[in-house]
C-alpha positions in Angstrom: 8.6 -137.8 32.3 10.8 -139.4 29.6 8.8 -142.6 29.7 5.5 -140.7 29.5 6.7 -138.6 26.6 8.0 -141.6 24.7 4.9 -143.7 25.2 2.4 -140.9 24.5 4.4 -139.9 21.4 4.0 -143.4 20.1 0.3 -143.8 21.0 1.0 -146.4 23.7 -1.1 -144.9 26.4 -2.8 -148.2 27.3 0.4 -149.5 29.0 1.6 -146.1 30.3 0.7 -146.5 33.9 2.3 -149.9 34.4 5.4 -149.0 32.5 5.9 -145.7 34.4 5.5 -147.5 37.8 7.9 -150.4 36.9 10.5 -148.2 35.3 10.4 -145.9 38.3 11.0 -148.9 40.6 14.0 -150.2 38.5 15.6 -146.8 38.1 15.2 -146.1 41.8 16.9 -149.4 42.6 19.8 -148.5 40.3 20.1 -145.1 42.0 19.9 -146.3 45.6 22.1 -149.4 45.3 24.9 -148.6 42.9 27.6 -146.1 42.5 28.2 -144.4 39.2 26.2 -144.0 36.1 23.0 -145.8 35.0 21.0 -145.8 31.8 17.5 -146.5 30.6 16.5 -147.9 27.2 13.0 -148.4 25.8 12.7 -150.9 22.9 9.7 -151.8 20.8 9.3 -155.5 20.2 6.9 -157.3 17.9 3.2 -157.5 18.8 3.1 -154.2 20.5 5.3 -155.3 23.4 7.7 -152.8 25.0 11.0 -153.8 26.7 12.5 -151.5 29.3 16.1 -152.1 30.2 18.1 -150.4 33.1 21.8 -150.7 33.1 24.0 -149.8 36.1 27.6 -150.4 37.3 27.0 -153.2 39.8 27.3 -156.8 38.4 25.2 -158.1 41.3 21.7 -159.4 40.2 19.4 -158.5 43.2 16.6 -160.6 44.6 14.0 -161.4 43.3 15.5 -161.1 39.8 18.1 -163.8 40.8 15.3 -166.3 40.9 14.0 -168.1 37.8 10.5 -167.3 36.5 7.8 -169.1 38.5 9.9 -169.4 41.6 8.2 -168.4 44.8 9.4 -165.1 46.2 9.5 -164.2 49.8 7.8 -160.8 50.3 9.4 -158.1 52.4 8.3 -158.0 56.0 5.4 -155.6 56.6 7.6 -153.4 58.7 10.4 -153.1 56.1 10.9 -149.7 54.4 12.0 -151.2 51.1 12.3 -154.5 49.3 9.2 -154.5 47.3 10.1 -152.7 44.0 11.6 -155.6 42.0 9.0 -158.0 43.4 6.4 -155.6 42.0 8.1 -155.7 38.6 8.1 -159.5 38.6 4.4 -159.5 39.4 3.2 -156.9 36.9 5.5 -157.4 33.9 4.7 -160.1 31.2 8.5 -161.0 31.2 11.6 -159.9 33.0 15.2 -160.9 33.5 18.7 -159.7 34.2 22.2 -160.3 33.0 25.4 -159.7 34.9 28.0 -158.1 32.7 30.8 -158.8 35.1 33.8 -156.5 35.7 35.9 -154.7 33.1 39.6 -155.1 32.8 40.4 -151.9 34.7 38.6 -153.2 37.9 35.5 -151.0 37.5 32.2 -152.8 37.4 30.9 -153.5 33.9 27.6 -153.8 35.6 24.3 -155.5 34.9 21.2 -155.1 32.8 17.8 -155.7 34.3 14.8 -155.6 32.0 11.1 -156.2 31.8 8.5 -156.4 29.1 4.9 -155.2 29.0 2.4 -155.7 26.2 -1.1 -154.5 25.5 
């Protein structure tokens, strides 16, 4: 609902469906595979592009985001119940990436930031 409200409020309905889907995949990944808080950030870039970033507390960059752009990704087996979300992000976004932020000095995970960009 947050993504829909933000994009509609800024007249960006042409990219709404893909941004909603990809954001849902990344937020779900953070919720299912990490402990602790997570956050979402939407940023307008030049040329009508939108960057969506999702931060969570795990420093681990998951597959397929740990592969460079253009690398061949192995799809999840047909019988698997998961493992397709971030592959979907890689296939539908115009750009994507991730940064491990390591661990903080108190031993808690500083986390990672995964992001993608979509343009008109």
